[in-house]
mmCIF file of the N, C-alpha and C atoms, coordinates in Angstrom:
data_MODEL
# 
_entry.id   MODEL 
# 
loop_
_atom_site.group_PDB 
_atom_site.id 
_atom_site.type_symbol 
_atom_site.label_atom_id 
_atom_site.label_alt_id 
_atom_site.label_comp_id 
_atom_site.label_asym_id 
_atom_site.label_entity_id 
_atom_site.label_seq_id 
_atom_site.pdbx_PDB_ins_code 
_atom_site.Cartn_x 
_atom_site.Cartn_y 
_atom_site.Cartn_z 
_atom_site.occupancy 
_atom_site.B_iso_or_equiv 
_atom_site.pdbx_formal_charge 
_atom_site.auth_seq_id 
_atom_site.auth_comp_id 
_atom_site.auth_asym_id 
_atom_site.auth_atom_id 
_atom_site.pdbx_PDB_model_num 
ATOM 1   N N  . MET A 1 1  ? 4.304   18.120  35.284  1.00 0.00 ? 1  MET A N  1 
ATOM 2   C CA . MET A 1 1  ? 5.385   17.293  34.993  1.00 0.00 ? 1  MET A CA 1 
ATOM 3   C C  . MET A 1 1  ? 4.922   16.279  33.582  1.00 0.00 ? 1  MET A C  1 
ATOM 4   N N  . PRO A 1 2  ? 5.598   16.087  32.365  1.00 0.00 ? 2  PRO A N  1 
ATOM 5   C CA . PRO A 1 2  ? 4.768   15.434  31.426  1.00 0.00 ? 2  PRO A CA 1 
ATOM 6   C C  . PRO A 1 2  ? 4.640   13.737  31.752  1.00 0.00 ? 2  PRO A C  1 
ATOM 7   N N  . ALA A 1 3  ? 3.540   13.085  30.756  1.00 0.00 ? 3  ALA A N  1 
ATOM 8   C CA . ALA A 1 3  ? 3.851   12.153  31.295  1.00 0.00 ? 3  ALA A CA 1 
ATOM 9   C C  . ALA A 1 3  ? 4.886   11.159  30.362  1.00 0.00 ? 3  ALA A C  1 
ATOM 10  N N  . ARG A 1 4  ? 5.286   10.329  30.939  1.00 0.00 ? 4  ARG A N  1 
ATOM 11  C CA . ARG A 1 4  ? 6.320   9.692   29.961  1.00 0.00 ? 4  ARG A CA 1 
ATOM 12  C C  . ARG A 1 4  ? 5.889   8.410   29.124  1.00 0.00 ? 4  ARG A C  1 
ATOM 13  N N  . PRO A 1 5  ? 6.170   8.205   28.328  1.00 0.00 ? 5  PRO A N  1 
ATOM 14  C CA . PRO A 1 5  ? 5.420   7.749   26.748  1.00 0.00 ? 5  PRO A CA 1 
ATOM 15  C C  . PRO A 1 5  ? 5.543   6.217   27.382  1.00 0.00 ? 5  PRO A C  1 
ATOM 16  N N  . SER A 1 6  ? 4.948   5.192   27.002  1.00 0.00 ? 6  SER A N  1 
ATOM 17  C CA . SER A 1 6  ? 4.992   3.793   27.188  1.00 0.00 ? 6  SER A CA 1 
ATOM 18  C C  . SER A 1 6  ? 5.632   3.300   26.372  1.00 0.00 ? 6  SER A C  1 
ATOM 19  N N  . PRO A 1 7  ? 6.358   2.160   26.773  1.00 0.00 ? 7  PRO A N  1 
ATOM 20  C CA . PRO A 1 7  ? 7.522   1.564   25.810  1.00 0.00 ? 7  PRO A CA 1 
ATOM 21  C C  . PRO A 1 7  ? 6.500   1.227   24.317  1.00 0.00 ? 7  PRO A C  1 
ATOM 22  N N  . ARG A 1 8  ? 5.364   0.939   24.352  1.00 0.00 ? 8  ARG A N  1 
ATOM 23  C CA . ARG A 1 8  ? 4.540   0.514   22.730  1.00 0.00 ? 8  ARG A CA 1 
ATOM 24  C C  . ARG A 1 8  ? 4.059   1.527   22.638  1.00 0.00 ? 8  ARG A C  1 
ATOM 25  N N  . ASP A 1 9  ? 4.351   2.695   22.623  1.00 0.00 ? 9  ASP A N  1 
ATOM 26  C CA . ASP A 1 9  ? 4.209   3.683   22.136  1.00 0.00 ? 9  ASP A CA 1 
ATOM 27  C C  . ASP A 1 9  ? 5.520   4.240   21.379  1.00 0.00 ? 9  ASP A C  1 
ATOM 28  N N  . SER A 1 10 ? 6.797   3.830   21.831  1.00 0.00 ? 10 SER A N  1 
ATOM 29  C CA . SER A 1 10 ? 8.099   4.314   21.341  1.00 0.00 ? 10 SER A CA 1 
ATOM 30  C C  . SER A 1 10 ? 8.266   3.462   20.423  1.00 0.00 ? 10 SER A C  1 
ATOM 31  N N  . ARG A 1 11 ? 7.689   1.613   20.211  1.00 0.00 ? 11 ARG A N  1 
ATOM 32  C CA . ARG A 1 11 ? 8.143   1.602   18.948  1.00 0.00 ? 11 ARG A CA 1 
ATOM 33  C C  . ARG A 1 11 ? 8.061   1.581   17.657  1.00 0.00 ? 11 ARG A C  1 
ATOM 34  N N  . GLU A 1 12 ? 9.262   1.452   17.163  1.00 0.00 ? 12 GLU A N  1 
ATOM 35  C CA . GLU A 1 12 ? 8.741   1.700   15.830  1.00 0.00 ? 12 GLU A CA 1 
ATOM 36  C C  . GLU A 1 12 ? 7.725   1.036   15.052  1.00 0.00 ? 12 GLU A C  1 
ATOM 37  N N  . PRO A 1 13 ? 7.633   1.402   13.627  1.00 0.00 ? 13 PRO A N  1 
ATOM 38  C CA . PRO A 1 13 ? 6.636   0.483   12.833  1.00 0.00 ? 13 PRO A CA 1 
ATOM 39  C C  . PRO A 1 13 ? 7.435   -0.298  12.202  1.00 0.00 ? 13 PRO A C  1 
ATOM 40  N N  . PHE A 1 14 ? 6.807   -1.274  11.810  1.00 0.00 ? 14 PHE A N  1 
ATOM 41  C CA . PHE A 1 14 ? 7.257   -2.568  11.117  1.00 0.00 ? 14 PHE A CA 1 
ATOM 42  C C  . PHE A 1 14 ? 8.244   -1.954  9.668   1.00 0.00 ? 14 PHE A C  1 
ATOM 43  N N  . TRP A 1 15 ? 7.567   -1.286  8.910   1.00 0.00 ? 15 TRP A N  1 
ATOM 44  C CA . TRP A 1 15 ? 8.554   -1.252  7.694   1.00 0.00 ? 15 TRP A CA 1 
ATOM 45  C C  . TRP A 1 15 ? 9.140   -0.250  8.253   1.00 0.00 ? 15 TRP A C  1 
ATOM 46  N N  . ARG A 1 16 ? 10.016  0.188   9.551   1.00 0.00 ? 16 ARG A N  1 
ATOM 47  C CA . ARG A 1 16 ? 10.777  0.768   9.403   1.00 0.00 ? 16 ARG A CA 1 
ATOM 48  C C  . ARG A 1 16 ? 12.000  0.169   10.116  1.00 0.00 ? 16 ARG A C  1 
ATOM 49  N N  . SER A 1 17 ? 11.889  -1.120  10.507  1.00 0.00 ? 17 SER A N  1 
ATOM 50  C CA . SER A 1 17 ? 12.276  -1.982  11.491  1.00 0.00 ? 17 SER A CA 1 
ATOM 51  C C  . SER A 1 17 ? 13.052  -2.563  10.327  1.00 0.00 ? 17 SER A C  1 
ATOM 52  N N  . ARG A 1 18 ? 14.310  -3.651  11.007  1.00 0.00 ? 18 ARG A N  1 
ATOM 53  C CA . ARG A 1 18 ? 15.650  -4.164  10.090  1.00 0.00 ? 18 ARG A CA 1 
ATOM 54  C C  . ARG A 1 18 ? 14.411  -4.984  8.835   1.00 0.00 ? 18 ARG A C  1 
ATOM 55  N N  . THR A 1 19 ? 14.007  -5.652  9.911   1.00 0.00 ? 19 THR A N  1 
ATOM 56  C CA . THR A 1 19 ? 13.114  -6.793  9.051   1.00 0.00 ? 19 THR A CA 1 
ATOM 57  C C  . THR A 1 19 ? 12.575  -6.253  7.945   1.00 0.00 ? 19 THR A C  1 
ATOM 58  N N  . GLY A 1 20 ? 11.447  -5.371  8.646   1.00 0.00 ? 20 GLY A N  1 
ATOM 59  C CA . GLY A 1 20 ? 10.960  -4.446  7.163   1.00 0.00 ? 20 GLY A CA 1 
ATOM 60  C C  . GLY A 1 20 ? 11.057  -3.907  6.195   1.00 0.00 ? 20 GLY A C  1 
ATOM 61  N N  . ILE A 1 21 ? 12.551  -3.377  6.775   1.00 0.00 ? 21 ILE A N  1 
ATOM 62  C CA . ILE A 1 21 ? 12.732  -2.682  5.027   1.00 0.00 ? 21 ILE A CA 1 
ATOM 63  C C  . ILE A 1 21 ? 13.875  -4.169  4.519   1.00 0.00 ? 21 ILE A C  1 
ATOM 64  N N  . VAL A 1 22 ? 14.237  -4.883  4.917   1.00 0.00 ? 22 VAL A N  1 
ATOM 65  C CA . VAL A 1 22 ? 15.422  -6.315  4.293   1.00 0.00 ? 22 VAL A CA 1 
ATOM 66  C C  . VAL A 1 22 ? 13.868  -6.756  3.682   1.00 0.00 ? 22 VAL A C  1 
ATOM 67  N N  . LEU A 1 23 ? 12.833  -7.183  3.962   1.00 0.00 ? 23 LEU A N  1 
ATOM 68  C CA . LEU A 1 23 ? 10.982  -7.352  3.614   1.00 0.00 ? 23 LEU A CA 1 
ATOM 69  C C  . LEU A 1 23 ? 10.830  -6.681  2.188   1.00 0.00 ? 23 LEU A C  1 
ATOM 70  N N  . LEU A 1 24 ? 10.993  -5.191  2.335   1.00 0.00 ? 24 LEU A N  1 
ATOM 71  C CA . LEU A 1 24 ? 10.494  -4.562  1.668   1.00 0.00 ? 24 LEU A CA 1 
ATOM 72  C C  . LEU A 1 24 ? 11.460  -4.337  0.180   1.00 0.00 ? 24 LEU A C  1 
ATOM 73  N N  . MET A 1 25 ? 12.720  -4.462  0.761   1.00 0.00 ? 25 MET A N  1 
ATOM 74  C CA . MET A 1 25 ? 13.492  -4.168  -0.706  1.00 0.00 ? 25 MET A CA 1 
ATOM 75  C C  . MET A 1 25 ? 13.556  -5.909  -1.139  1.00 0.00 ? 25 MET A C  1 
ATOM 76  N N  . LEU A 1 26 ? 13.626  -6.727  -0.817  1.00 0.00 ? 26 LEU A N  1 
ATOM 77  C CA . LEU A 1 26 ? 13.251  -7.789  -1.412  1.00 0.00 ? 26 LEU A CA 1 
ATOM 78  C C  . LEU A 1 26 ? 12.402  -7.926  -2.175  1.00 0.00 ? 26 LEU A C  1 
ATOM 79  N N  . ALA A 1 27 ? 10.641  -7.265  -2.124  1.00 0.00 ? 27 ALA A N  1 
ATOM 80  C CA . ALA A 1 27 ? 9.512   -7.243  -2.777  1.00 0.00 ? 27 ALA A CA 1 
ATOM 81  C C  . ALA A 1 27 ? 9.920   -6.306  -3.875  1.00 0.00 ? 27 ALA A C  1 
ATOM 82  N N  . THR A 1 28 ? 10.426  -5.351  -3.493  1.00 0.00 ? 28 THR A N  1 
ATOM 83  C CA . THR A 1 28 ? 11.146  -4.531  -4.779  1.00 0.00 ? 28 THR A CA 1 
ATOM 84  C C  . THR A 1 28 ? 12.037  -4.921  -6.219  1.00 0.00 ? 28 THR A C  1 
ATOM 85  N N  . ILE A 1 29 ? 12.586  -5.617  -5.571  1.00 0.00 ? 29 ILE A N  1 
ATOM 86  C CA . ILE A 1 29 ? 13.641  -6.596  -6.215  1.00 0.00 ? 29 ILE A CA 1 
ATOM 87  C C  . ILE A 1 29 ? 12.796  -7.444  -7.136  1.00 0.00 ? 29 ILE A C  1 
ATOM 88  N N  . GLY A 1 30 ? 12.032  -8.067  -6.292  1.00 0.00 ? 30 GLY A N  1 
ATOM 89  C CA . GLY A 1 30 ? 10.959  -9.552  -6.974  1.00 0.00 ? 30 GLY A CA 1 
ATOM 90  C C  . GLY A 1 30 ? 10.009  -9.107  -8.069  1.00 0.00 ? 30 GLY A C  1 
ATOM 91  N N  . LEU A 1 31 ? 9.360   -7.484  -7.686  1.00 0.00 ? 31 LEU A N  1 
ATOM 92  C CA . LEU A 1 31 ? 8.430   -6.829  -8.518  1.00 0.00 ? 31 LEU A CA 1 
ATOM 93  C C  . LEU A 1 31 ? 9.190   -6.569  -9.826  1.00 0.00 ? 31 LEU A C  1 
ATOM 94  N N  . PHE A 1 32 ? 10.240  -5.914  -9.423  1.00 0.00 ? 32 PHE A N  1 
ATOM 95  C CA . PHE A 1 32 ? 10.833  -5.663  -10.702 1.00 0.00 ? 32 PHE A CA 1 
ATOM 96  C C  . PHE A 1 32 ? 11.826  -6.371  -12.087 1.00 0.00 ? 32 PHE A C  1 
ATOM 97  N N  . TYR A 1 33 ? 12.137  -7.627  -11.180 1.00 0.00 ? 33 TYR A N  1 
ATOM 98  C CA . TYR A 1 33 ? 11.949  -8.741  -12.404 1.00 0.00 ? 33 TYR A CA 1 
ATOM 99  C C  . TYR A 1 33 ? 11.081  -9.370  -12.758 1.00 0.00 ? 33 TYR A C  1 
ATOM 100 N N  . VAL A 1 34 ? 10.098  -9.657  -12.062 1.00 0.00 ? 34 VAL A N  1 
ATOM 101 C CA . VAL A 1 34 ? 8.673   -9.704  -12.356 1.00 0.00 ? 34 VAL A CA 1 
ATOM 102 C C  . VAL A 1 34 ? 8.287   -8.873  -13.634 1.00 0.00 ? 34 VAL A C  1 
ATOM 103 N N  . LEU A 1 35 ? 8.162   -7.616  -13.562 1.00 0.00 ? 35 LEU A N  1 
ATOM 104 C CA . LEU A 1 35 ? 7.867   -6.302  -14.503 1.00 0.00 ? 35 LEU A CA 1 
ATOM 105 C C  . LEU A 1 35 ? 8.741   -6.860  -15.729 1.00 0.00 ? 35 LEU A C  1 
ATOM 106 N N  . ARG A 1 36 ? 9.889   -6.962  -15.395 1.00 0.00 ? 36 ARG A N  1 
ATOM 107 C CA . ARG A 1 36 ? 10.977  -6.750  -16.674 1.00 0.00 ? 36 ARG A CA 1 
ATOM 108 C C  . ARG A 1 36 ? 10.568  -7.975  -17.415 1.00 0.00 ? 36 ARG A C  1 
ATOM 109 N N  . GLU A 1 37 ? 10.671  -9.168  -16.590 1.00 0.00 ? 37 GLU A N  1 
ATOM 110 C CA . GLU A 1 37 ? 10.330  -10.184 -17.749 1.00 0.00 ? 37 GLU A CA 1 
ATOM 111 C C  . GLU A 1 37 ? 9.031   -10.152 -18.400 1.00 0.00 ? 37 GLU A C  1 
ATOM 112 N N  . HIS A 1 38 ? 8.016   -9.937  -17.649 1.00 0.00 ? 38 HIS A N  1 
ATOM 113 C CA . HIS A 1 38 ? 6.581   -9.911  -18.273 1.00 0.00 ? 38 HIS A CA 1 
ATOM 114 C C  . HIS A 1 38 ? 6.222   -9.191  -18.847 1.00 0.00 ? 38 HIS A C  1 
ATOM 115 N N  . PHE A 1 39 ? 6.725   -7.771  -19.122 1.00 0.00 ? 39 PHE A N  1 
ATOM 116 C CA . PHE A 1 39 ? 6.189   -6.453  -19.458 1.00 0.00 ? 39 PHE A CA 1 
ATOM 117 C C  . PHE A 1 39 ? 5.010   -7.052  -20.657 1.00 0.00 ? 39 PHE A C  1 
ATOM 118 N N  . GLU A 1 40 ? 5.587   -7.218  -21.483 1.00 0.00 ? 40 GLU A N  1 
ATOM 119 C CA . GLU A 1 40 ? 4.630   -7.965  -22.314 1.00 0.00 ? 40 GLU A CA 1 
ATOM 120 C C  . GLU A 1 40 ? 3.220   -8.288  -22.182 1.00 0.00 ? 40 GLU A C  1 
ATOM 121 N N  . HIS A 1 41 ? 3.226   -9.202  -21.498 1.00 0.00 ? 41 HIS A N  1 
ATOM 122 C CA . HIS A 1 41 ? 1.951   -10.012 -20.685 1.00 0.00 ? 41 HIS A CA 1 
ATOM 123 C C  . HIS A 1 41 ? 1.404   -8.285  -19.756 1.00 0.00 ? 41 HIS A C  1 
ATOM 124 N N  . ALA A 1 42 ? 2.404   -8.082  -19.284 1.00 0.00 ? 42 ALA A N  1 
ATOM 125 C CA . ALA A 1 42 ? 1.697   -6.845  -18.416 1.00 0.00 ? 42 ALA A CA 1 
ATOM 126 C C  . ALA A 1 42 ? 0.964   -5.202  -18.669 1.00 0.00 ? 42 ALA A C  1 
ATOM 127 N N  . SER A 1 43 ? 1.490   -5.507  -19.727 1.00 0.00 ? 43 SER A N  1 
ATOM 128 C CA . SER A 1 43 ? 1.180   -3.972  -20.672 1.00 0.00 ? 43 SER A CA 1 
ATOM 129 C C  . SER A 1 43 ? -0.211  -4.003  -21.817 1.00 0.00 ? 43 SER A C  1 
ATOM 130 N N  . ARG A 1 44 ? -0.505  -5.970  -21.839 1.00 0.00 ? 44 ARG A N  1 
ATOM 131 C CA . ARG A 1 44 ? -1.510  -6.181  -22.319 1.00 0.00 ? 44 ARG A CA 1 
ATOM 132 C C  . ARG A 1 44 ? -2.734  -6.028  -21.733 1.00 0.00 ? 44 ARG A C  1 
ATOM 133 N N  . ALA A 1 45 ? -2.881  -6.332  -20.865 1.00 0.00 ? 45 ALA A N  1 
ATOM 134 C CA . ALA A 1 45 ? -3.526  -6.449  -19.553 1.00 0.00 ? 45 ALA A CA 1 
ATOM 135 C C  . ALA A 1 45 ? -3.560  -4.916  -18.997 1.00 0.00 ? 45 ALA A C  1 
ATOM 136 N N  . LEU A 1 46 ? -2.922  -3.823  -18.733 1.00 0.00 ? 46 LEU A N  1 
ATOM 137 C CA . LEU A 1 46 ? -2.479  -3.007  -18.414 1.00 0.00 ? 46 LEU A CA 1 
ATOM 138 C C  . LEU A 1 46 ? -4.635  -2.251  -18.478 1.00 0.00 ? 46 LEU A C  1 
ATOM 139 N N  . PRO A 1 47 ? -4.883  -2.202  -19.895 1.00 0.00 ? 47 PRO A N  1 
ATOM 140 C CA . PRO A 1 47 ? -6.211  -0.916  -19.530 1.00 0.00 ? 47 PRO A CA 1 
ATOM 141 C C  . PRO A 1 47 ? -7.410  -2.207  -18.789 1.00 0.00 ? 47 PRO A C  1 
ATOM 142 N N  . TYR A 1 48 ? -7.178  -3.061  -18.538 1.00 0.00 ? 48 TYR A N  1 
ATOM 143 C CA . TYR A 1 48 ? -8.455  -4.370  -17.649 1.00 0.00 ? 48 TYR A CA 1 
ATOM 144 C C  . TYR A 1 48 ? -7.989  -3.751  -16.720 1.00 0.00 ? 48 TYR A C  1 
ATOM 145 N N  . LEU A 1 49 ? -6.469  -3.990  -15.726 1.00 0.00 ? 49 LEU A N  1 
ATOM 146 C CA . LEU A 1 49 ? -6.094  -3.635  -14.793 1.00 0.00 ? 49 LEU A CA 1 
ATOM 147 C C  . LEU A 1 49 ? -7.306  -2.039  -14.218 1.00 0.00 ? 49 LEU A C  1 
ATOM 148 N N  . ILE A 1 50 ? -6.643  -1.281  -14.890 1.00 0.00 ? 50 ILE A N  1 
ATOM 149 C CA . ILE A 1 50 ? -7.191  -0.001  -14.499 1.00 0.00 ? 50 ILE A CA 1 
ATOM 150 C C  . ILE A 1 50 ? -8.450  0.110   -14.705 1.00 0.00 ? 50 ILE A C  1 
ATOM 151 N N  . LEU A 1 51 ? -9.370  -0.362  -15.433 1.00 0.00 ? 51 LEU A N  1 
ATOM 152 C CA . LEU A 1 51 ? -10.786 -0.341  -15.315 1.00 0.00 ? 51 LEU A CA 1 
ATOM 153 C C  . LEU A 1 51 ? -11.500 -1.561  -13.886 1.00 0.00 ? 51 LEU A C  1 
ATOM 154 N N  . LEU A 1 52 ? -10.510 -2.761  -13.548 1.00 0.00 ? 52 LEU A N  1 
ATOM 155 C CA . LEU A 1 52 ? -10.514 -2.764  -12.528 1.00 0.00 ? 52 LEU A CA 1 
ATOM 156 C C  . LEU A 1 52 ? -10.656 -2.408  -10.975 1.00 0.00 ? 52 LEU A C  1 
ATOM 157 N N  . LEU A 1 53 ? -9.696  -1.221  -11.405 1.00 0.00 ? 53 LEU A N  1 
ATOM 158 C CA . LEU A 1 53 ? -9.446  -0.078  -10.103 1.00 0.00 ? 53 LEU A CA 1 
ATOM 159 C C  . LEU A 1 53 ? -10.576 0.396   -10.015 1.00 0.00 ? 53 LEU A C  1 
ATOM 160 N N  . CYS A 1 54 ? -11.052 0.791   -10.663 1.00 0.00 ? 54 CYS A N  1 
ATOM 161 C CA . CYS A 1 54 ? -12.174 2.119   -10.713 1.00 0.00 ? 54 CYS A CA 1 
ATOM 162 C C  . CYS A 1 54 ? -13.534 1.378   -9.707  1.00 0.00 ? 54 CYS A C  1 
ATOM 163 N N  . PRO A 1 55 ? -13.918 0.528   -9.868  1.00 0.00 ? 55 PRO A N  1 
ATOM 164 C CA . PRO A 1 55 ? -14.842 -0.199  -8.372  1.00 0.00 ? 55 PRO A CA 1 
ATOM 165 C C  . PRO A 1 55 ? -14.344 -0.010  -7.407  1.00 0.00 ? 55 PRO A C  1 
ATOM 166 N N  . LEU A 1 56 ? -13.129 -0.242  -6.883  1.00 0.00 ? 56 LEU A N  1 
ATOM 167 C CA . LEU A 1 56 ? -12.504 -0.022  -5.652  1.00 0.00 ? 56 LEU A CA 1 
ATOM 168 C C  . LEU A 1 56 ? -12.299 0.734   -5.710  1.00 0.00 ? 56 LEU A C  1 
ATOM 169 N N  . MET A 1 57 ? -12.146 1.753   -6.282  1.00 0.00 ? 57 MET A N  1 
ATOM 170 C CA . MET A 1 57 ? -11.721 3.691   -5.641  1.00 0.00 ? 57 MET A CA 1 
ATOM 171 C C  . MET A 1 57 ? -13.357 4.001   -5.634  1.00 0.00 ? 57 MET A C  1 
ATOM 172 N N  . HIS A 1 58 ? -13.611 3.483   -5.975  1.00 0.00 ? 58 HIS A N  1 
ATOM 173 C CA . HIS A 1 58 ? -15.678 3.781   -6.060  1.00 0.00 ? 58 HIS A CA 1 
ATOM 174 C C  . HIS A 1 58 ? -15.692 3.597   -4.047  1.00 0.00 ? 58 HIS A C  1 
ATOM 175 N N  . LEU A 1 59 ? -15.802 2.110   -4.040  1.00 0.00 ? 59 LEU A N  1 
ATOM 176 C CA . LEU A 1 59 ? -16.210 1.822   -2.867  1.00 0.00 ? 59 LEU A CA 1 
ATOM 177 C C  . LEU A 1 59 ? -15.037 2.501   -1.247  1.00 0.00 ? 59 LEU A C  1 
ATOM 178 N N  . PHE A 1 60 ? -13.472 2.703   -1.889  1.00 0.00 ? 60 PHE A N  1 
ATOM 179 C CA . PHE A 1 60 ? -12.983 3.147   -0.797  1.00 0.00 ? 60 PHE A CA 1 
ATOM 180 C C  . PHE A 1 60 ? -13.237 4.333   -0.524  1.00 0.00 ? 60 PHE A C  1 
ATOM 181 N N  . GLY A 1 61 ? -13.500 5.390   -1.824  1.00 0.00 ? 61 GLY A N  1 
ATOM 182 C CA . GLY A 1 61 ? -13.711 6.536   -1.516  1.00 0.00 ? 61 GLY A CA 1 
ATOM 183 C C  . GLY A 1 61 ? -14.870 7.342   -0.329  1.00 0.00 ? 61 GLY A C  1 
ATOM 184 N N  . HIS A 1 62 ? -16.077 7.019   -0.872  1.00 0.00 ? 62 HIS A N  1 
ATOM 185 C CA . HIS A 1 62 ? -17.377 6.516   -0.119  1.00 0.00 ? 62 HIS A CA 1 
ATOM 186 C C  . HIS A 1 62 ? -16.680 6.686   1.404   1.00 0.00 ? 62 HIS A C  1 
ATOM 187 N N  . ARG A 1 63 ? -15.641 6.577   2.033   1.00 0.00 ? 63 ARG A N  1 
ATOM 188 C CA . ARG A 1 63 ? -15.333 6.656   3.674   1.00 0.00 ? 63 ARG A CA 1 
ATOM 189 C C  . ARG A 1 63 ? -15.424 7.461   4.524   1.00 0.00 ? 63 ARG A C  1 
ATOM 190 N N  . HIS A 1 64 ? -14.350 8.701   3.531   1.00 0.00 ? 64 HIS A N  1 
ATOM 191 C CA . HIS A 1 64 ? -14.026 9.849   3.717   1.00 0.00 ? 64 HIS A CA 1 
ATOM 192 C C  . HIS A 1 64 ? -14.539 10.657  3.411   1.00 0.00 ? 64 HIS A C  1 
ATOM 193 N N  . GLY A 1 65 ? -15.816 10.731  2.990   1.00 0.00 ? 65 GLY A N  1 
ATOM 194 C CA . GLY A 1 65 ? -16.812 11.690  2.653   1.00 0.00 ? 65 GLY A CA 1 
ATOM 195 C C  . GLY A 1 65 ? -18.214 11.350  2.332   1.00 0.00 ? 65 GLY A C  1 
ATOM 196 N N  . GLY A 1 66 ? -19.036 10.394  2.805   1.00 0.00 ? 66 GLY A N  1 
ATOM 197 C CA . GLY A 1 66 ? -20.201 10.444  2.428   1.00 0.00 ? 66 GLY A CA 1 
ATOM 198 C C  . GLY A 1 66 ? -21.239 11.042  2.002   1.00 0.00 ? 66 GLY A C  1 
ATOM 199 N N  . ARG A 1 67 ? -22.235 10.280  1.630   1.00 0.00 ? 67 ARG A N  1 
ATOM 200 C CA . ARG A 1 67 ? -23.263 10.723  1.174   1.00 0.00 ? 67 ARG A CA 1 
ATOM 201 C C  . ARG A 1 67 ? -24.131 11.919  2.219   1.00 0.00 ? 67 ARG A C  1 
ATOM 202 N N  . ASP A 1 68 ? -24.286 11.379  3.416   1.00 0.00 ? 68 ASP A N  1 
ATOM 203 C CA . ASP A 1 68 ? -25.262 11.220  4.224   1.00 0.00 ? 68 ASP A CA 1 
ATOM 204 C C  . ASP A 1 68 ? -24.348 12.316  5.027   1.00 0.00 ? 68 ASP A C  1 
ATOM 205 N N  . GLY A 1 69 ? -23.542 12.816  4.955   1.00 0.00 ? 69 GLY A N  1 
ATOM 206 C CA . GLY A 1 69 ? -22.794 14.256  5.973   1.00 0.00 ? 69 GLY A CA 1 
ATOM 207 C C  . GLY A 1 69 ? -22.005 14.232  7.134   1.00 0.00 ? 69 GLY A C  1 
ATOM 208 N N  . ASP A 1 70 ? -21.642 12.867  7.341   1.00 0.00 ? 70 ASP A N  1 
ATOM 209 C CA . ASP A 1 70 ? -21.051 12.257  8.824   1.00 0.00 ? 70 ASP A CA 1 
ATOM 210 C C  . ASP A 1 70 ? -19.660 12.494  8.369   1.00 0.00 ? 70 ASP A C  1 
ATOM 211 N N  . GLN A 1 71 ? -19.266 13.955  7.748   1.00 0.00 ? 71 GLN A N  1 
ATOM 212 C CA . GLN A 1 71 ? -17.981 13.841  7.512   1.00 0.00 ? 71 GLN A CA 1 
ATOM 213 C C  . GLN A 1 71 ? -17.107 14.329  8.589   1.00 0.00 ? 71 GLN A C  1 
# 
């Protein structure tokens, strides 16, 4: 007989709950408003933001295939 899943396993992730969906929609609306009103300022900073992403991608990218062969 298969084991029954515990109630903890059957819970939905937060982002699929009603509260999570509402917060996600509010964040999307807020992001749209900020980008629409401040696009000129954001577009000037975009090249610098892309350059700032490079070290982050380097740091987080080495977790999934490190140099020491522990994949």
